[in-house]
C-alpha positions as CSV (number, residue, x, y, z in Angstrom):
1,M,8.8,7.7,-26.9
2,Y,8.2,10.1,-23.6
3,K,9.0,10.1,-20.2
4,I,6.6,9.7,-16.7
5,M,8.0,9.9,-13.1
6,S,5.7,8.4,-10.6
7,V,6.6,9.7,-7.0
8,N,5.2,8.5,-3.6
9,A,6.2,11.8,-1.2
10,G,6.2,11.1,2.7
11,S,6.6,13.6,5.7
12,S,10.8,12.8,5.3
13,S,11.0,10.7,2.6
14,M,10.1,10.9,-1.8
15,K,10.3,7.9,-3.8
16,F,10.2,8.3,-7.4
17,K,10.1,5.7,-10.7
18,L,10.8,7.1,-14.1
19,Y,9.6,5.6,-17.0
20,D,9.6,5.3,-20.6
21,M,6.3,5.4,-21.8
22,P,4.5,4.0,-23.9
23,E,6.8,0.8,-23.8
24,E,6.4,0.9,-20.1
25,K,10.7,1.0,-19.6
26,V,12.1,1.6,-16.0
27,L,15.0,4.2,-16.8
28,T,15.4,4.3,-13.3
29,V,14.6,4.6,-9.4
30,G,15.4,6.0,-6.1
31,I,14.7,7.8,-3.5
32,C,15.2,10.6,-1.0
33,E,15.5,10.0,2.7
34,R,15.9,12.0,5.8
35,I,14.4,14.8,4.3
36,G,14.9,17.6,6.9
37,H,17.8,16.5,8.1
38,V,21.6,17.4,7.7
39,D,22.5,13.9,7.2
40,G,20.0,13.1,4.3
41,I,20.3,10.3,2.0
42,F,19.9,10.3,-2.2
43,S,20.4,7.8,-3.9
44,M,19.1,6.2,-7.3
45,K,20.2,3.7,-10.2
46,N,22.5,5.3,-13.1
47,K,22.0,4.0,-16.7
48,E,23.6,0.6,-15.8
49,G,21.4,-0.3,-13.2
50,K,24.3,0.7,-10.7
51,K,22.9,2.1,-7.2
52,I,24.6,5.6,-6.7
53,K,24.3,7.3,-3.1
54,K,24.9,10.6,-1.9
55,V,24.7,11.9,2.0
56,L,23.9,15.7,2.1
57,P,22.0,18.1,3.9
58,I,18.2,17.5,2.1
59,E,16.4,20.8,3.9
60,D,12.8,19.9,2.6
61,H,11.0,18.6,-0.9
62,A,11.9,21.0,-2.3
63,V,15.9,20.6,-2.3
64,A,14.9,16.4,-2.5
65,V,12.8,17.2,-6.0
66,K,16.4,18.9,-7.7
67,L,18.3,16.2,-6.2
68,I,15.8,14.1,-8.1
69,M,16.1,16.0,-11.4
70,D,19.8,17.1,-11.1
71,G,20.3,13.5,-10.9
72,L,18.3,12.5,-13.8
73,I,21.1,14.7,-16.4
74,E,24.4,13.9,-14.5
75,Q,23.7,10.2,-14.9
76,G,22.7,10.9,-18.6
77,I,19.0,9.2,-18.0
78,I,17.7,12.0,-19.8
79,K,19.0,15.1,-21.7
80,S,16.9,18.0,-20.7
81,L,13.7,18.0,-18.3
82,T,11.3,18.7,-21.3
83,E,12.0,15.3,-21.8
84,I,9.5,15.0,-18.8
85,K,5.7,14.9,-19.6
86,G,4.2,13.8,-16.9
87,V,4.3,13.2,-12.9
88,G,1.8,11.3,-10.9
89,H,1.9,11.2,-7.5
90,R,0.5,8.7,-4.9
91,I,-2.1,9.9,-2.7
92,V,-3.5,7.6,0.3
93,Q,-6.8,9.3,0.8
94,G,-9.4,10.8,-1.5
95,G,-12.2,10.2,0.4
96,S,-15.8,10.2,-1.3
97,Y,-14.7,12.9,-3.4
98,F,-12.6,10.3,-6.0
99,S,-13.8,7.1,-7.6
100,D,-10.9,8.0,-10.1
101,S,-7.6,9.4,-10.6
102,A,-7.5,13.2,-11.2
103,L,-6.0,16.1,-12.9
104,L,-4.1,17.8,-9.9
105,N,-5.7,21.4,-10.7
106,Q,-6.4,23.5,-7.7
107,D,-9.8,21.9,-7.0
108,T,-8.3,18.4,-6.5
109,E,-5.6,19.8,-4.5
110,D,-8.1,21.8,-2.2
111,K,-10.1,18.3,-1.9
112,I,-6.9,16.6,-0.7
113,E,-6.2,19.4,1.8
114,S,-9.5,19.0,3.5
115,L,-8.8,15.4,4.1
116,I,-5.7,16.0,5.8
117,P,-7.6,15.0,9.2
118,L,-8.5,11.4,7.5
119,A,-4.8,11.0,6.6
120,P,-2.3,13.0,8.5
121,L,0.3,10.7,8.2
122,H,0.3,11.0,4.2
123,N,-1.9,13.6,2.7
124,G,0.3,16.6,4.1
125,P,3.5,15.3,2.8
126,H,2.3,14.0,-0.7
127,L,0.4,17.6,-1.2
128,I,4.2,19.3,-0.5
129,G,5.8,16.6,-2.7
130,F,3.3,17.4,-5.5
131,R,3.9,21.4,-4.7
132,A,7.8,21.3,-5.3
133,F,7.2,19.4,-8.3
134,K,5.0,21.7,-9.7
135,K,7.5,24.4,-8.9
136,A,10.2,22.2,-10.8
137,L,8.4,21.6,-13.7
138,P,5.7,24.3,-13.8
139,D,5.2,23.8,-17.5
140,V,4.2,19.7,-16.8
141,G,1.2,18.2,-16.1
142,Q,0.4,16.4,-12.7
143,V,-1.9,13.8,-11.8
144,A,-3.2,12.2,-8.3
145,V,-3.6,8.9,-8.0
146,F,-5.7,7.8,-5.1
147,D,-5.2,4.7,-2.9
148,T,-9.1,4.8,-1.7
149,A,-10.6,5.1,-5.6
150,F,-10.5,1.7,-6.1
151,H,-12.8,0.8,-3.5
152,Q,-15.5,3.1,-4.2
153,T,-17.4,0.6,-5.8
154,M,-18.5,-0.8,-1.9
155,E,-22.2,-0.7,-1.2
156,P,-23.6,1.2,1.8
157,A,-23.6,-1.7,3.8
158,D,-20.0,-2.4,3.3
159,Y,-18.6,0.7,3.9
160,L,-21.0,2.5,6.5
161,F,-20.4,1.9,10.3
162,P,-23.1,0.9,12.2
163,I,-23.4,4.4,13.9
164,D,-25.6,7.5,13.6
165,P,-26.2,8.0,10.1
166,K,-25.7,11.9,10.7
167,Y,-21.7,11.2,11.6
168,Y,-21.6,9.8,7.7
169,E,-23.8,12.6,6.2
170,K,-21.7,15.3,8.4
171,Y,-18.2,14.3,8.8
172,K,-18.1,11.4,6.0
173,C,-17.0,9.1,8.1
174,R,-17.1,5.9,6.4
175,R,-14.8,3.2,5.6
176,Y,-12.3,4.0,2.7
177,G,-10.0,1.2,2.8
178,A,-6.1,1.7,1.5
179,H,-3.9,0.4,-1.4
180,G,-6.0,0.4,-3.7
181,T,-3.5,1.1,-6.2
182,S,-1.9,-2.5,-5.5
183,H,-5.2,-4.3,-5.1
184,K,-6.2,-3.1,-9.1
185,Y,-3.1,-4.3,-10.6
186,L,-3.4,-7.7,-8.4
187,A,-7.1,-8.3,-9.6
188,E,-6.2,-7.4,-13.3
189,I,-3.4,-9.5,-13.7
190,A,-5.2,-12.2,-11.6
191,I,-8.6,-11.9,-13.8
192,K,-7.1,-11.8,-17.3
193,K,-3.4,-14.3,-16.8
194,Y,-4.7,-16.7,-14.2
195,L,-8.7,-16.5,-14.8
196,H,-8.2,-16.3,-18.7
197,N,-10.7,-13.2,-18.5
198,K,-13.2,-15.2,-16.5
199,K,-16.8,-14.0,-16.2
200,D,-17.9,-13.5,-12.4
201,S,-15.0,-13.8,-11.2
202,R,-14.5,-13.7,-7.5
203,I,-11.0,-13.5,-5.9
204,I,-9.4,-12.1,-2.6
205,T,-6.1,-9.6,-3.1
206,C,-3.8,-9.8,-0.2
207,H,-1.5,-6.8,-0.1
208,I,0.7,-7.9,3.2
209,G,3.9,-5.5,4.0
210,S,4.3,-3.8,7.0
211,G,0.9,-2.2,6.5
212,A,-1.3,-4.6,5.1
213,S,-4.9,-4.8,3.6
214,L,-7.0,-7.2,1.9
215,A,-10.1,-7.2,-0.9
216,A,-12.6,-8.9,-1.8
217,I,-13.0,-8.8,-5.5
218,K,-16.0,-9.9,-7.8
219,D,-15.6,-9.0,-11.3
220,G,-13.0,-6.6,-11.0
221,K,-14.8,-4.3,-8.3
222,V,-14.2,-4.2,-4.8
223,V,-16.8,-5.4,-2.5
224,L,-14.9,-5.3,0.6
225,T,-11.6,-4.1,2.0
226,S,-10.2,-4.5,5.6
227,M,-8.8,-0.8,6.2
228,G,-11.3,1.5,7.4
229,L,-11.5,5.1,8.2
230,T,-8.2,5.1,7.9
231,P,-5.1,3.3,8.0
232,L,-5.1,1.9,11.0
233,G,-8.3,-0.5,10.6
234,G,-8.1,-4.4,9.4
235,I,-5.8,-7.1,10.1
236,M,-2.6,-6.6,12.8
237,M,-0.1,-5.2,11.0
238,G,3.9,-4.3,11.8
239,T,3.0,-1.3,14.4
240,R,-1.0,-0.5,13.7
241,T,-3.6,-2.4,15.9
242,G,-6.1,-3.2,13.0
243,D,-9.6,-4.1,14.3
244,M,-10.4,-4.6,17.6
245,D,-12.7,-3.3,20.3
246,P,-13.0,0.3,20.4
247,S,-13.7,0.5,24.0
248,V,-10.0,-0.2,24.4
249,F,-9.4,3.3,23.4
250,N,-11.4,5.4,26.0
251,Y,-10.5,2.7,28.4
252,L,-6.7,3.2,28.3
253,V,-6.9,7.2,27.8
254,T,-9.2,7.5,31.2
255,S,-7.0,4.3,32.7
256,T,-3.6,5.7,31.8
257,G,-3.8,9.7,31.6
258,K,-2.6,9.7,28.4
259,S,-4.2,11.8,26.0
260,A,-6.5,10.8,23.3
261,E,-3.6,11.4,20.8
262,E,-1.0,9.6,22.4
263,I,-3.0,7.0,22.6
264,F,-4.3,7.2,18.8
265,Q,-0.2,7.3,18.2
266,E,0.6,4.5,19.9
267,F,-2.2,2.5,17.9
268,N,-0.6,3.8,14.9
269,K,2.8,3.4,15.5
270,N,4.5,1.1,18.7
271,S,1.3,-1.5,18.3
272,G,1.0,-4.7,15.9
273,L,4.1,-7.2,15.4
274,L,5.9,-4.4,17.4
275,G,3.9,-3.6,20.0
276,V,3.4,-7.6,21.1
277,S,6.7,-8.8,20.0
278,Q,8.4,-6.3,21.7
279,V,11.3,-7.0,19.3
280,S,10.6,-5.4,16.1
281,N,8.2,-4.2,13.1
282,D,10.2,-6.4,10.9
283,T,8.8,-9.7,10.4
284,R,12.4,-11.1,9.8
285,D,13.6,-10.0,13.7
286,I,10.3,-11.4,14.9
287,A,10.5,-14.8,13.0
288,K,14.3,-14.9,13.9
289,A,13.2,-14.0,17.9
290,A,10.5,-16.9,17.5
291,K,12.9,-19.6,16.0
292,E,15.2,-18.8,18.8
293,G,12.2,-19.1,21.5
294,N,11.2,-15.5,22.5
295,K,7.7,-16.5,23.5
296,Q,6.8,-12.8,22.7
297,A,7.8,-12.9,19.0
298,Q,5.9,-16.2,18.9
299,L,2.5,-14.9,20.5
300,A,2.9,-12.1,17.9
301,I,2.8,-14.3,15.0
302,K,0.6,-16.4,15.8
303,M,-2.1,-12.9,16.5
304,W,-1.2,-11.9,13.3
305,A,-1.6,-15.2,11.6
306,R,-5.3,-15.8,13.2
307,K,-6.3,-12.3,12.2
308,L,-5.3,-12.9,8.2
309,A,-7.3,-16.2,8.3
310,Q,-10.4,-14.7,9.7
311,Y,-10.7,-12.1,7.2
312,L,-9.8,-14.6,4.5
313,A,-12.7,-16.8,5.7
314,S,-15.2,-13.7,6.4
315,Y,-14.1,-12.5,2.3
316,A,-14.6,-15.9,1.2
317,C,-18.5,-15.5,2.6
318,R,-19.2,-12.3,1.5
319,L,-18.1,-13.4,-2.0
320,G,-20.0,-17.0,-2.2
321,R,-17.2,-18.6,-3.4
322,V,-13.2,-17.6,-4.4
323,D,-11.3,-18.2,-7.5
324,L,-8.0,-17.3,-6.5
325,I,-6.4,-15.9,-3.5
326,V,-3.4,-13.5,-4.4
327,W,-0.4,-12.7,-2.3
328,S,1.7,-9.7,-2.5
329,A,4.0,-6.9,-1.1
330,G,6.6,-6.9,1.1
331,V,5.7,-9.9,3.6
332,G,3.1,-11.3,0.9
333,E,5.9,-11.6,-1.8
334,N,8.6,-12.7,0.3
335,S,7.8,-14.5,3.2
336,S,6.8,-18.3,2.9
337,D,6.9,-19.1,6.8
338,Y,4.4,-16.2,7.5
339,R,2.2,-17.4,4.5
340,Q,2.4,-21.0,5.9
341,A,1.1,-19.2,9.4
342,A,-2.0,-17.6,8.2
343,I,-2.9,-21.0,5.8
344,D,-2.4,-22.9,8.8
345,E,-5.2,-21.1,10.9
346,C,-7.8,-21.8,8.1
347,S,-6.8,-24.8,6.3
348,E,-9.2,-27.2,8.0
349,Y,-12.2,-25.4,7.2
350,M,-11.1,-23.9,4.0
351,G,-9.8,-26.6,2.9
352,L,-6.7,-24.3,1.7
353,K,-3.0,-26.2,1.3
354,L,0.2,-24.9,0.0
355,D,2.9,-26.6,-1.8
356,P,5.8,-26.7,0.7
357,V,8.5,-26.5,-2.2
358,K,6.5,-24.1,-4.8
359,N,6.0,-22.0,-1.3
360,E,9.5,-21.9,-0.2
361,E,11.2,-21.2,-3.6
362,T,8.4,-18.0,-4.4
363,I,10.3,-15.3,-3.0
364,H,12.1,-11.9,-4.0
365,G,10.1,-11.2,-7.0
366,V,9.1,-14.4,-8.5
367,E,5.5,-14.9,-9.9
368,A,4.1,-18.4,-9.4
369,F,1.7,-20.2,-7.9
370,I,2.1,-21.9,-4.3
371,S,-0.9,-23.8,-3.7
372,S,-0.7,-27.6,-3.7
373,D,-2.8,-29.2,-6.6
374,D,-5.4,-30.5,-4.0
375,S,-5.8,-26.7,-2.3
376,S,-9.9,-25.7,-2.4
377,I,-8.8,-22.7,-3.8
378,P,-6.0,-21.5,-5.9
379,M,-3.0,-19.5,-4.0
380,V,-0.7,-17.0,-6.6
381,V,2.0,-14.6,-5.7
382,I,2.0,-11.8,-7.4
383,P,4.3,-8.7,-6.8
384,T,2.7,-5.8,-7.1
385,D,3.7,-2.5,-9.1
386,E,1.9,0.5,-8.0
387,E,4.2,2.8,-9.8
388,I,3.2,1.3,-13.2
389,M,-0.3,2.0,-12.5
390,I,0.4,5.4,-11.5
391,A,2.2,6.0,-14.8
392,R,-0.7,4.4,-16.8
393,D,-3.1,6.9,-15.1
394,T,-0.8,9.9,-15.7
395,V,-0.6,9.1,-19.5
396,R,-4.7,8.4,-19.8
397,L,-5.5,11.8,-17.8
398,L,-2.9,14.0,-19.4
399,K,-4.5,12.2,-23.3
400,L,-0.6,11.7,-23.9
């Protein structure tokens, strides 16, 4: 047995999960939050599964890594750091360089860095996290697991934008997608467990959290996904616009006097459910406000549901038929109301029906069918597990 660490580093946070492999047993999970602040937060589960929490200065990612390493020893999770044989890192943007996970060597690091303009909120912090772990565990192999890799099976007609080809040839401007590690996990579970390894399987996976994306998957390979050049594209999300008329961007820059960067940041951080509702980016807060009669909250949910329904219908068209629809991630796994709202918008045309009882009961990590017996397409909730996919790829590439 040996230990593998799965890491997801952000600009001010670092999530981690430690596995005992190859049994895939979770030994602990935790997070460093508010990195760079004097009131940083470090929390993790001890051997008994009880959450421990410390509020203290966390100057940078290197300090966060030391807290994690010290915590593993102090809590008796491991006796020595030599037990850790590999570290896998979530990397949002791999561009067209990577159709699979990759060993984190200088070439991989350079390519990830070159792609920062395509994922400015993610790739830079991911690299900071990787470098901090490399310094703390210099003799341990590290692996990059890309959100975009699973989507590299798309055809040019699906991943190219309707613009002059020179923009792709010179700048690699195309659809890359995101959440690929989650979509891959969901597809594997769906095909094996629910479709019994059916040949020519056709499924739609819905990773619906604050950030959200859908994927149309044929025989285990992505044919289309909703996020675009960056995670800003696709359906309406917690704070992101999703797809809309591109001229809105130029019009608002011209009309408001705001810079392109200011409008871009608004589209990323202050739009979507938050922007429309003016309540929150949290679906629970918006649902509460809507039930209390808040018209903007009601409108936000309606817009969100219609956009998701439009994608479900168009992806069914792209696939030709659908054997299974999978719901996952924070909203997809836990909000029966939002699932119902989306299905209500396309049920008449597509014949989709949810079982009210099953839909209501399938939350908080429960995996189950939520469709009624007479639904045209079966629908199931599968809790996603990106961390185990990261751990598995780390084992595979390090040949452990």
